[in-house]
C-alpha positions in Angstrom: -130.7 -134.9 121.2 -127.8 -132.2 121.0 -124.1 -133.3 120.2 -123.2 -132.1 123.7 -125.6 -133.8 125.3 -124.6 -137.3 123.6 -121.1 -136.5 124.4 -121.7 -136.3 128.3 -124.1 -139.2 128.2 -121.3 -141.4 126.4 -118.5 -140.0 128.8 -120.6 -140.5 131.8 -123.2 -143.1 131.8 -124.2 -142.3 135.3 -126.3 -139.1 133.1 -128.1 -141.4 131.6 -130.4 -142.1 134.4 -129.9 -139.0 136.1 -131.4 -135.8 134.6 -130.0 -133.3 137.7 -126.5 -135.0 137.0 -126.4 -134.6 133.3 -128.1 -130.8 133.3 -125.2 -130.2 135.8 -122.5 -131.4 133.5 -124.0 -129.9 130.4 -123.9 -126.6 132.0 -120.0 -126.7 133.1 -119.0 -128.2 129.7 -120.9 -124.9 128.2 -118.9 -123.0 130.8 -115.8 -124.3 129.3 -116.5 -123.8 126.1 -117.5 -120.1 126.5 -114.2 -119.7 128.6 -110.7 -118.4 127.5 -109.2 -121.4 128.9 -105.5 -122.1 126.9 -106.3 -118.8 125.1 -104.2 -116.5 127.3 -100.9 -116.1 125.2 -101.4 -113.2 122.7 -101.1 -114.0 118.8 -97.7 -112.4 118.1 -97.2 -113.1 114.8 -93.5 -111.5 114.8 -92.2 -113.2 117.7 -93.4 -116.7 115.9 -91.9 -115.7 112.7 -88.4 -115.1 114.8 -89.0 -118.6 116.4 -89.4 -120.1 112.6 -86.5 -118.2 111.6 -84.5 -119.5 114.4 -85.5 -123.0 113.7 -85.0 -122.6 109.6 -81.3 -121.2 110.3 -80.5 -124.0 112.6 -81.7 -126.9 110.0 -80.4 -124.6 107.1 -77.2 -122.5 107.7 -76.8 -121.1 104.6 -80.2 -119.0 104.8 -82.0 -119.6 101.8 -85.1 -121.2 103.8 -85.0 -118.2 105.7 -85.1 -115.9 102.8 -88.1 -117.7 101.1 -90.0 -118.3 104.4 -89.7 -114.1 104.7 -91.2 -113.7 101.4 -93.6 -116.0 101.7 -94.9 -114.5 105.0 -95.0 -111.1 103.7 -97.6 -112.6 100.5 -99.5 -114.5 103.7 -100.0 -111.3 105.7 -101.0 -109.4 102.5 -104.0 -112.3 101.8 -107.4 -110.9 103.6 -109.3 -114.6 102.7 -107.2 -116.0 105.9 -108.3 -115.0 109.5 -106.4 -117.1 111.5 -102.8 -116.4 110.4 -101.1 -116.9 114.1 -103.0 -120.2 114.6 -102.1 -121.0 110.9 -98.3 -120.5 111.4 -98.3 -122.2 115.0 -99.5 -125.0 113.7 -97.2 -125.3 110.9 -93.9 -124.4 113.3 -95.6 -127.5 115.7 -95.5 -129.8 113.0 -92.2 -128.9 112.2 -90.7 -129.5 115.5 -92.5 -132.3 116.4 -90.1 -135.7 115.7 -91.0 -137.6 112.2 -94.2 -139.7 112.2 -94.8 -142.2 109.5 -97.1 -140.9 106.8 -100.5 -142.4 106.7 -102.9 -143.0 103.5 -106.4 -141.5 103.8 -107.4 -145.3 103.9 -105.9 -145.4 107.2 -107.7 -142.4 108.9 -110.4 -143.5 110.7 -113.8 -141.9 110.2 -115.4 -139.6 112.1 -118.5 -141.6 114.2 -120.2 -141.1 117.2 -118.1 -142.4 120.3 -118.8 -145.6 121.8 -121.1 -145.8 124.4 -120.0 -147.4 128.1 -120.1 -151.3 128.5 -122.5 -151.2 131.4 -126.0 -152.2 130.5 -128.9 -150.2 130.5 -132.9 -150.4 130.1 -132.5 -147.1 128.0 -131.7 -147.8 124.5 -128.3 -146.6 123.6 -127.1 -145.3 120.1 -125.5 -147.7 117.7 -121.6 -148.2 118.3 -119.8 -148.4 114.7 -116.3 -149.1 114.6 -113.6 -147.7 112.3 -113.9 -151.0 110.2 -117.8 -151.0 110.1 -118.8 -147.5 109.5 -119.1 -145.1 106.2 -116.4 -145.4 104.0 -113.1 -144.0 105.0 -112.3 -140.7 103.6 -115.5 -138.7 104.2 -115.4 -135.4 104.9 -117.3 -133.9 108.0 -119.7 -132.3 105.5 -120.6 -135.6 104.2 -120.8 -137.4 107.6 -123.5 -134.3 108.6 -125.1 -134.6 105.3 -126.1 -138.4 105.8 -126.5 -138.3 109.5 -129.4 -135.6 108.8 -130.5 -137.7 106.2 -131.2 -140.6 108.7 -132.4 -138.5 111.2 -134.0 -135.5 110.0 -134.9 -133.5 106.9 -132.6 -133.2 104.3 -131.2 -129.8 102.3 -133.0 -128.8 99.4 -131.0 -129.6 95.9 -129.0 -126.6 94.9 -129.8 -127.2 91.3 -133.9 -126.8 92.4 -132.8 -123.3 94.1 -130.7 -122.3 90.9 -133.2 -123.0 88.9 -135.7 -120.4 90.8 -132.9 -117.9 91.3 -132.6 -117.6 87.6 -136.1 -117.2 87.5 -136.3 -114.2 90.2 -133.4 -112.5 88.4 -135.9 -112.1 85.4 -138.9 -111.1 88.4 -140.7 -114.3 88.1 -141.2 -116.0 91.0 -140.0 -119.6 91.6 -141.6 -122.8 92.7 -139.4 -122.5 96.4 -138.7 -119.1 96.0 -141.5 -116.4 95.1 -141.9 -112.7 95.1 -145.0 -111.6 97.1 -146.4 -107.9 97.3 -147.3 -106.4 100.5 -150.6 -104.5 100.7 -150.3 -103.6 104.0 -146.9 -102.1 104.0 -145.6 -99.5 101.5 -145.8 -100.2 98.0 -142.8 -103.1 97.7 -142.1 -106.9 97.3 -140.8 -109.5 100.1 -139.2 -112.8 99.1 -141.0 -115.9 100.1 -139.4 -119.5 100.7 -141.6 -122.2 100.7 -140.8 -125.6 102.1 -141.9 -129.0 102.4 -141.5 -131.7 104.4 -138.7 -133.4 103.0 -136.4 -130.5 102.2 -135.2 -127.7 104.1 -133.4 -124.3 102.9 -130.6 -123.1 105.2 -130.0 -119.5 106.6 -127.0 -119.2 104.7 -128.5 -120.0 101.5 -131.7 -117.8 102.4 -129.4 -114.8 102.7 -127.5 -115.6 99.4 -130.7 -116.3 97.7 -132.1 -112.9 99.1 -128.7 -111.0 97.6 -129.8 -112.3 94.3 -133.4 -111.4 94.2 -132.1 -107.9 94.6 -131.2 -107.8 91.0 -134.4 -109.3 89.9 -136.7 -106.8 91.9 -134.6 -103.9 90.6 -135.2 -105.7 86.8 -139.0 -105.6 87.5 -139.2 -102.0 88.6 -137.1 -101.1 85.7 -139.2 -103.3 83.2 -142.3 -102.0 84.5 -140.9 -98.4 84.1 -140.5 -99.0 80.3 -143.7 -100.6 80.1 -145.9 -97.8 81.7 -144.1 -95.4 79.2 -144.4 -97.4 76.1 -146.9 -96.0 73.6 -147.5 -92.6 75.7 -148.2 -89.7 73.3 -147.0 -87.5 76.3 -143.8 -88.8 76.9 -140.8 -86.5 76.0 -138.1 -87.3 73.7 -135.0 -87.3 76.4 -137.3 -89.5 78.6 -137.8 -92.1 75.4 -134.3 -91.8 75.0 -133.7 -93.1 78.5 -136.1 -95.9 77.9 -134.6 -96.8 74.7 -131.1 -97.3 76.8 -132.7 -98.7 79.2 -134.2 -101.6 76.9 -130.7 -101.9 75.2 -129.3 -102.8 78.9 -132.0 -104.9 79.2 -131.5 -106.8 76.3 -127.6 -107.4 77.0 -129.1 -108.8 80.8 -131.1 -111.1 79.0 -128.1 -112.5 77.2 -126.5 -113.1 80.4 -129.6 -115.0 81.7 -129.4 -117.3 78.7 -125.7 -118.0 79.2 -126.3 -118.6 82.7 -129.1 -121.0 82.0 -126.7 -123.0 79.5 -124.1 -123.4 82.2 -126.5 -125.5 84.6 -126.1 -128.5 82.3 -122.3 -128.7 82.7 -121.7 -130.9 85.3 -118.0 -130.3 86.0 -117.9 -126.4 85.5 -121.5 -126.0 86.4 -123.4 -122.8 87.7 -124.0 -122.8 91.4 -125.4 -120.0 93.7 -122.0 -118.5 94.5 -120.9 -118.4 91.0 -124.2 -116.9 89.6 -123.5 -114.5 92.8 -120.0 -113.3 91.1 -121.5 -113.5 87.6 -124.0 -111.0 88.6 -122.1 -108.9 90.7 -121.7 -106.5 87.9 -125.3 -106.2 86.7 -126.2 -105.5 90.2 -124.4 -102.2 90.4 -126.1 -101.2 86.7 -129.6 -102.2 88.0 -129.4 -100.1 90.9 -128.0 -97.3 88.9 -130.8 -98.0 86.5 -133.4 -97.9 89.4 -132.1 -94.9 90.6 -132.5 -93.1 87.2 -135.8 -94.7 86.8 -137.0 -93.3 90.4 -135.9 -89.9 89.6 -137.6 -89.8 86.2 -140.8 -90.2 87.6 -140.9 -86.8 88.6 -138.7 -85.1 86.2 -138.2 -84.6 82.8 -136.4 -82.7 80.3 -133.1 -81.0 81.3 -133.6 -81.6 84.8 -133.7 -85.1 84.0 -130.3 -84.7 82.3 -129.0 -83.1 85.2 -130.5 -85.6 87.5 -128.3 -88.1 85.6 -125.2 -85.7 85.2 -125.5 -85.6 89.3 -124.2 -89.1 89.5 -121.3 -88.8 87.4 -119.3 -87.0 90.1 -118.3 -90.4 91.7 -114.9 -91.8 92.7 -116.3 -95.5 91.5 -114.9 -95.9 87.9 -117.7 -98.4 86.9 -120.4 -95.8 88.3 -118.8 -93.1 86.4 -118.2 -94.7 83.1 -121.8 -95.9 83.2 -123.1 -92.7 84.1 -121.1 -91.1 81.1 -122.5 -93.9 78.7 -126.1 -93.4 79.9 -125.8 -89.9 79.4 -124.1 -89.9 76.1 -127.3 -91.6 74.8 -130.1 -89.9 76.6 -128.7 -86.4 76.0 -129.1 -86.7 72.3 -132.5 -85.5 71.6 -131.1 -82.7 73.7 -128.2 -81.6 71.8 -130.5 -82.1 68.7 -132.7 -79.7 70.0 -129.7 -77.3 70.7 -128.3 -77.7 67.3 -131.4 -76.0 65.9 -131.6 -73.1 68.6 -128.1 -72.3 68.7 -127.4 -72.5 64.9 -131.2 -71.7 63.1 -132.7 -70.0 66.2 -135.7 -72.4 65.7 -137.1 -73.9 69.0 -138.3 -77.2 67.9 -139.4 -78.5 71.9 -142.7 -79.9 71.5 -142.6 -82.0 74.7 -141.1 -78.7 76.6 -137.8 -80.4 77.4 -135.5 -77.7 76.4 -134.2 -74.9 78.9 -135.7 -72.2 76.6 -139.5 -72.0 76.5 -141.9 -69.4 74.2 -144.7 -67.9 75.3 -147.6 -69.5 73.3 -149.3 -66.3 73.1 -146.4 -64.7 70.9 -145.0 -67.9 69.6 -146.3 -66.9 66.0 -146.6 -62.8 66.5 -144.2 -61.1 64.3 -142.9 -57.1 64.6 -145.4 -55.0 62.5 -142.3 -53.3 60.5 -143.4 -50.0 58.4 -141.4 -49.8 55.4 -139.3 -46.4 54.5 -141.6 -45.2 52.3 -144.5 -46.1 53.8 -146.5 -44.5 56.7 -143.1 -42.9 57.9 -143.0 -40.6 54.6 -146.1 -39.3 54.9 -146.6 -36.6 52.3 -142.8 -37.2 51.4 -141.2 -34.7 53.5 -141.2 -33.5 57.3 -143.4 -34.6 59.8 -144.8 -37.4 58.3 -145.5 -39.5 61.2 -147.3 -36.7 62.6 -150.7 -38.6 62.1 -153.6 -39.7 64.1 -152.6 -43.4 64.7 -150.6 -42.5 67.6 -152.3 -45.3 69.3 -151.4 -48.1 66.6 -147.9 -46.8 66.6 -147.6 -47.1 70.5 -149.2 -50.7 70.4 -146.6 -51.6 68.1 -143.6 -50.0 69.7 -144.8 -51.9 72.7 -145.4 -55.2 71.0 -141.7 -55.1 69.5 -140.3 -54.7 73.5 -142.7 -57.3 74.5 -141.5 -59.7 71.9 -137.8 -59.3 72.4 -138.2 -59.8 76.0 -140.8 -62.1 76.4 -141.0 -64.2 73.5 -138.5 -66.3 74.6 -137.4 -66.8 78.7 -134.5 -69.1 80.2 -135.5 -72.0 82.3 -133.0 -72.2 84.9 -134.3 -75.5 86.1 -133.7 -77.0 83.0 -130.6 -76.1 82.2 -127.7 -78.8 82.4 -125.0 -78.4 84.9 -122.7 -79.3 81.7 -123.6 -76.5 79.7 -123.1 -74.1 82.8 -124.8 -70.7 83.5 -122.5 -68.6 81.5 -122.9 -70.4 78.4 -126.2 -71.1 79.0 -127.2 -67.3 78.9 -125.1 -67.4 75.6 -126.9 -70.3 73.7 -130.6 -68.2 75.0 -128.6 -65.0 73.7 -127.7 -66.3 70.4 -130.7 -68.5 69.2 -132.9 -65.4 70.4 -130.7 -63.0 68.2 -131.0 -65.6 65.3 -134.8 -65.7 65.6 -134.8 -61.8 65.7 -132.9 -61.5 62.5 -134.7 -64.2 60.7 -138.4 -62.7 61.6 -138.3 -59.8 62.8 -135.5 -57.8 61.2 -136.0 -59.9 57.7 -132.4 -59.9 57.1 -132.0 -61.0 53.2 -128.5 -61.9 54.4 -129.8 -64.8 56.4 -128.0 -67.6 54.0 -125.1 -66.2 54.4 -125.2 -65.8 58.2 -126.4 -69.5 58.9 -123.5 -70.4 56.3 -121.0 -69.1 58.8 -122.7 -70.6 61.9 -122.6 -74.0 60.1 -118.8 -74.0 59.7 -118.4 -73.2 63.5 -118.4 -76.9 64.5 -119.5 -80.6 64.0 -121.8 -82.4 65.9 -122.6 -81.4 69.3 -122.6 -84.5 72.0 -121.6 -84.9 75.5 -118.7 -86.7 75.3 -117.1 -83.4 73.3 -117.9 -80.4 76.1 -114.6 -78.7 74.7 -116.1 -78.6 71.3 -119.4 -77.6 72.2 -117.9 -74.6 74.0 -116.2 -73.6 71.1 -118.9 -74.1 68.9 -121.1 -71.6 71.4 -118.8 -69.1 71.9 -118.3 -69.0 68.1 -121.8 -68.9 67.1 -122.5 -66.6 69.5 -120.1 -64.2 68.2 -121.5 -64.3 64.6 -125.0 -63.9 65.5 -124.2 -61.1 68.0 -121.7 -59.0 65.5 -124.6 -59.7 62.5 -127.2 -58.3 64.6 -125.1 -55.0 65.6 -124.6 -55.1 61.7 -128.1 -55.0 61.1 -129.1 -52.5 63.9 -126.1 -50.1 63.0 -126.1 -50.4 58.9 -129.1 -51.2 58.2 -131.7 -49.6 60.4 -129.1 -46.8 61.1 -129.6 -46.9 65.1 -126.8 -44.5 65.8 -128.6 -41.9 63.4 -131.3 -42.2 65.5 -129.4 -41.9 69.1 -127.4 -39.1 67.7 -130.7 -37.3 66.5 -132.4 -38.0 70.2 -129.3 -36.3 71.6 -129.7 -33.8 69.0 -133.4 -32.7 69.4 -134.9 -34.2 72.0 -131.5 -33.3 74.6 -130.8 -29.9 72.9 -127.8 -30.7 71.2 -128.6 -28.9 68.3 -128.0 -25.5 69.5 -128.9 -23.2 66.8 -132.2 -25.2 65.5 -133.1 -24.7 69.5 -132.7 -21.1 69.5 -134.4 -20.5 66.5 -137.2 -23.3 67.3 -137.8 -21.0 70.9 -137.5 -17.6 68.9 -140.1 -18.6 66.2 -142.4 -20.3 68.9 -142.2 -17.8 71.8 -145.3 -15.6 70.5 -147.3 -18.9 70.3 -146.6 -20.6 73.4 -147.2 -17.9 75.5 -151.1 -17.8 74.4 -153.3 -20.3 76.3 -152.9 -23.8 75.7 -156.4 -24.1 74.6 -155.6 -22.1 71.5 -152.8 -23.8 70.0 -152.9 -26.1 67.0 -150.8 -28.9 66.6 -150.4 -28.0 62.8 -149.1 -24.4 63.5 -146.7 -25.8 65.8 -145.5 -28.3 63.1 -145.1 -25.8 60.6 -142.9 -23.9 62.9 -140.9 -26.8 63.5 -140.3 -27.1 59.7 -139.2 -23.5 59.7 -136.9 -23.9 62.7 -135.4 -26.9 60.8 -135.1 -25.3 57.3 -133.4 -21.9 59.3 -130.7 -24.0 61.3 -128.4 -26.4 60.2 -130.7 -29.2 61.3 -131.7 -29.1 57.5 -128.4 -31.3 57.0 -129.4 -34.4 58.6 -130.8 -37.3 56.8 -134.4 -37.4 55.8 -135.1 -40.2 57.8 -134.3 -38.7 60.9 -136.2 -35.3 59.9 -139.7 -37.3 59.0 -139.2 -38.9 62.3 -139.5 -35.2 64.5 -142.9 -33.9 65.6 -144.1 -31.4 67.6 -147.3 -32.0 69.9 -148.9 -31.0 73.1 -149.2 -32.5 76.3 -152.7 -33.0 77.9 -153.4 -29.6 79.7 -155.6 -27.9 82.6 -157.0 -24.8 82.7 -154.7 -21.4 83.4 -152.0 -23.3 81.6 -150.1 -21.6 78.7 -148.1 -23.2 75.7 -145.0 -23.5 77.3 -146.5 -25.7 80.1 -147.8 -28.1 77.6 -145.3 -28.2 74.5 -143.0 -30.9 73.8 -141.1 -32.6 70.9 -141.4 -36.1 70.3 -139.4 -38.7 67.9 -141.1 -41.6 66.4 -139.5 -45.0 66.0 -141.1 -48.0 64.9 -139.8 -52.0 64.5 -137.2 -52.9 64.9 -135.2 -50.3 66.6 -138.1 -49.7 69.0 -136.6 -52.8 70.7 -133.7 -50.7 72.0 -135.9 -47.1 72.1 -138.7 -48.7 73.9 -141.7 -46.7 75.0 -140.2 -46.6 78.8 -137.0 -44.9 77.0 -139.0 -42.5 75.1 -140.6 -41.2 78.2 -137.6 -40.5 79.8 -136.3 -38.9 76.9 -139.2 -36.4 77.0 -139.0 -36.1 80.9 -135.3 -34.7 80.1 -136.2 -32.6 77.1 -138.8 -30.9 79.3 -136.7 -30.0 82.0 -133.8 -28.9 79.5 -136.3 -27.0 77.9 -137.2 -25.1 80.9 -133.6 -24.1 81.4 -133.3 -23.1 77.8 -136.4 -20.8 78.4 -135.3 -19.1 81.7 -131.9 -18.8 80.2 -132.8 -17.0 76.8 -135.7 -15.5 78.8 -132.8 -13.6 81.2 -130.7 -12.8 78.4 -133.5 -10.8 76.8 -134.3 -9.1 79.9 -130.4 -8.2 80.6 -130.4 -6.6 77.1 -133.2 -5.1 77.5 -132.5 -3.2 80.8 -128.4 -2.6 79.4 -130.3 -0.9 76.4 -132.5 0.9 78.4 -129.8 2.3 80.8 -130.0 5.9 79.3 -133.4 6.0 79.8 -133.0 5.0 83.6 -130.0 7.6 84.2 -133.3 9.9 83.9 -134.6 9.0 87.0 -131.2 9.1 89.2 -133.5 8.3 92.7 -134.3 4.7 91.2 -130.4 4.1 90.2 -129.9 2.1 93.5 -132.9 0.0 92.8 -131.6 -0.9 89.1 -128.4 -1.8 90.2 -129.6 -4.3 93.0 -131.6 -5.5 90.1 -128.8 -6.3 87.9 -127.0 -8.0 91.0 -129.7 -10.3 91.5 -129.9 -10.7 87.7 -126.5 -11.8 87.2 -126.7 -14.1 90.1 -129.5 -15.9 88.3 -127.8 -15.8 84.9 -124.7 -17.5 86.8 -127.0 -20.0 88.4 -128.8 -21.0 85.2 -126.0 -21.0 83.0 -123.8 -23.2 85.2 -126.9 -25.6 85.3 -127.4 -25.7 81.6 -123.4 -26.4 81.3 -123.3 -29.0 83.9 -126.0 -30.7 82.2 -124.7 -30.8 78.9 -121.1 -31.1 79.6 -120.8 -32.9 82.4 -123.9 -35.4 82.1 -125.0 -35.7 78.4 -121.4 -35.4 76.6 -120.0 -37.7 79.3 -122.7 -40.2 78.9 -122.9 -40.1 75.4 -119.1 -41.0 75.1 -119.5 -44.2 77.4 -122.4 -45.5 75.3 -120.5 -44.5 71.6 -117.4 -46.7 72.6 -119.8 -49.7 73.6 -121.4 -49.2 70.4 -117.7 -49.1 68.7 -116.6 -52.0 70.4 -119.4 -54.5 69.2 -119.3 -56.7 72.2 -122.0 -58.5 73.7 -125.6 -59.1 72.0 -128.9 -57.1 71.7 -129.5 -57.4 75.6 -126.0 -55.9 76.1 -126.9 -53.0 73.8 -130.1 -52.8 75.5 -128.7 -52.3 78.9 -126.0 -49.8 77.7 -128.9 -47.5 76.2 -130.6 -47.9 79.7 -127.9 -47.4 81.7 -127.2 -44.1 79.5 -130.6 -43.0 80.0 -130.5 -43.5 83.7 -127.3 -41.9 84.1 -128.6 -38.8 82.5 -131.9 -38.9 84.1 -130.5 -39.1 87.7 -127.8 -36.4 86.8 -129.6 -34.1 85.0 -133.0 -34.2 87.6 -130.4 -34.0 90.7 -132.1 -37.3 92.1 -131.2 -38.6 95.6 -130.8 -42.4 95.9 -132.3 -42.0 99.8 -135.5 -43.4 100.1 -138.5 -40.8 100.1 -136.1 -38.3 99.0 -135.3 -38.7 95.6 -136.9 -35.5 94.2 -136.1 -33.2 96.9 -133.5 -31.2 94.9 -135.5 -31.3 91.5 -138.6 -30.0 93.7 -136.0 -27.1 95.0 -135.0 -26.6 91.4 -138.3 -26.1 90.0 -139.0 -23.7 92.5 -136.3 -21.7 91.7 -137.6 -21.8 88.1 -140.5 -20.4 89.5 -139.2 -17.8 91.6 -136.9 -16.4 88.3 -140.3 -16.6 86.1 -141.9 -14.3 89.2 -138.9 -12.3 89.2 -138.6 -11.4 85.5 -142.5 -10.4 85.7 -141.8 -8.1 88.5 -138.9 -6.4 86.6 -140.7 -6.2 83.5 -143.5 -4.4 85.7 -140.6 -2.2 87.0 -139.2 -1.3 83.9 -142.8 -0.1 82.3 -143.1 1.8 85.4 -139.3 3.4 84.5 -140.3 4.0 81.1 -143.5 5.7 82.0 -142.0 8.0 84.5 -139.1 9.0 82.4 -141.7 9.8 79.5 -143.7 11.5 82.1 -140.7 13.9 83.6 -139.7 14.5 79.9 -142.9 16.2 79.3 -142.7 17.8 82.5 -139.6 19.4 81.3 -141.0 19.8 77.6 -144.1 21.8 79.2 -141.9 24.0 81.8 -139.7 24.9 78.6 -142.9 25.8 76.8 -142.8 22.8 74.5 -146.0 20.8 74.3 -145.5 17.3 72.7 -149.1 15.6 73.7 -147.8 13.8 76.4 -149.8 14.6 79.8 -147.6 15.2 82.7 -149.6 13.6 85.3 -148.7 10.3 86.7 -150.1 7.0 85.0 -149.4 4.7 88.3 -150.9 5.1 91.6 -149.0 6.6 94.1 -148.4 2.9 95.8 -147.6 1.2 92.7 -143.6 2.0 93.0 -143.3 0.8 96.5 -145.5 -2.4 95.8 -143.1 -3.1 92.5 -139.9 -2.8 94.4 -141.5 -4.8 97.4 -142.1 -7.8 94.7 -138.7 -7.5 93.1 -136.9 -7.6 96.9 -139.2 -10.7 98.1 -138.7 -12.5 94.7 -134.8 -11.6 94.4 -134.5 -13.0 98.5 -136.3 -15.9 97.8 -134.2 -17.1 95.0 -130.9 -16.2 96.8 -132.3 -18.2 100.1 -133.2 -21.5 97.7 -130.0 -21.6 95.7 -128.2 -21.7 99.3 -130.8 -24.6 100.1 -129.9 -26.0 96.8 -126.1 -25.5 97.3 -125.9 -26.8 100.8 -128.2 -29.8 99.1 -125.8 -30.3 96.5 -122.4 -30.8 98.9 -124.0 -33.8 100.7 -125.4 -35.4 97.4 -124.0 -39.2 97.1 -123.1 -38.4 93.5 -119.9 -37.0 92.7 -120.8 -34.8 89.8 -123.6 -33.4 91.7 -121.1 -32.1 94.3 -118.9 -30.7 91.6 -122.2 -28.7 90.5 -122.4 -27.3 94.2 -119.0 -25.8 93.8 -119.2 -24.5 90.5 -122.6 -22.9 91.5 -120.8 -21.8 94.5 -117.1 -21.2 93.3 -115.7 -18.2 95.6 -118.2 -19.4 98.6 -120.5 -16.8 97.5 -123.6 -18.8 99.1 -121.5 -19.6 102.0 -120.4 -16.3 102.8 -123.9 -14.8 102.2 -125.7 -17.3 104.7 -123.1 -16.5 107.2 -123.8 -12.8 106.9 -127.4 -13.7 106.8 -127.1 -15.4 110.1 -125.1 -12.7 112.0 -128.1 -10.0 110.7 -130.7 -12.0 112.1 
């Protein structure tokens, strides 16, 4: 029977026998209780406070009580504990306004007992009536009365001591007698809390919720403890994950101490432990367990630097507790990372057995080193020039490729393992520093490595997470020392700048007198078919050209790297088509002068060699024509043709010399100046040096070969220039034929005149050529001259719309007086 039903039956005795009446009265009472009768007045604390102040001023005109009330009211409004502040003030105001009443002792207060039943007799049993005098002892609270009432009429509450003991078990991940964990196989992997009740005791819902809140800590504890146990003793667990498990175990040890202290508090009766007090004690550890649980779940799928990043992500939190706990965790977990970082940054050694560092090594290249050739070994050969000209080209090619491969592929940067507190910029510096030190130590065989290591050891102290500023300073200092030492090794020990200058002088035709001497001595040999040439003859001719020019003053190490060889040839090609110079490089300079770079040097040499050959050919032809002018004066009928030939040849000479000046002055020298400025600054690392050299080469290849940036049209201008070169050679051959015809015709006419004068010289006056020979030769000359002019116009027009500024200037230099523009307009008008 409910309290409301008992109240209705006590007040209305008829309802005890009439169920319909009883139900109607209970329903009516419930409507009254659920209504807002008597609550129409809004809670206005300000109005109520003004009324109280007026009452206090009336009682105490000096205003002291009013000021004190205002202070107390302000403090009351700031307290979030009381939710019915207006009702409390209204009650106190009513008490103050009511007339004085005699003070009663607590013993005089009647106990709260059920209301007395009606005096009418009834056959239905009625509740026992208790008067204040014979009821329970006076002064008991409602909770005590309610507890005793339930003990008489129902099940009592389970004693809190039993629940407290079980809760302490739950906090250690152990199931208790009345509350236990139970795994569910049907749902996702997890656990739920099960409450066991008996016939005597009951666990209230608020108590269940409180225990459930406390059991969360035990559930998180079990998850963390299982994670540690799973990884205990496993050989494949990384050092960073081992450090995480060690720190978590230390945290759990502190947690065990807290549980022991809490268990000791259960024996104290006055200050004993309760569930609510336990919840307060465990609040700090609830946050810790949550943080550790999140780290544990993330650590299942990550390792190494990625795990450090995962934990670092929780440090960006506005909660000071979370931020402090994460920083402490990172300080411990990152110790193995900083140990690996120290060895890599200051020694160039990668000690990473579990692949946790953000630098990884290629297992195939881990133990491979450069095959470094000594200066007095195979490079020297016979002790003089061309010592590299041997039959072991395949081996040297492999060593060069291996040198570049070791530098670029032996170590690689793993961005996903790079901790965020290091950053991308410092991560690349760390990677470059360690790689440079490894290169200095194992590839360059630097004898001053101990001095370099000593300088690095003085750059800073111990690396740790709590000193990020010191870490950045150490990284910058180590990077500068390692990069500077590597630059010194390349440019002082291995004379890299001498090799770059040699490539510029020989393969880019910078040594003018050497190139002229080489071309002059090689011309008879290169004019023959390619299959009749021998490499030792070319080598001997090359050595002669060096000794007859200023190139003989170059260092011996540079000269013995220079070699002359022939490319693969096909049927019908001559020596000019397959001849090339080659510059041999070995480790470690082949890291900068890699095979791809040497291919670009050879491509530039072949193009510049053709320009130089055409320039020399046109110069010789011009001198030949100028020297034979007296002979041509004897043929006045051919003077116009020779005049036209000289005009076309002058146009060709202008074209080819402007091309040569553009390549040497505008491109090669300017590019060399940029590279030289970079070398003199000695800034950056070896990667920056390689990149600067590649930019130097790419700039020259793009500008010298007139490459276009438009897709599918990159080599259009280069192909047109090559066609112009072919046309010039064809014009030169036709001019040579015309020259020979002119000499023969001049000799025939002189013999005819001598015969007319009666002087016999033994030369027959009959013509040596067929009658149609001259028209055919002149037709070829006009054809090739016109073809050259048209192609030159096309090249100039293409250069004017080129994307590169220097190429557009070349177009202006080729047609500085708008010669080709005027000529093109004249041609269009005639057509």
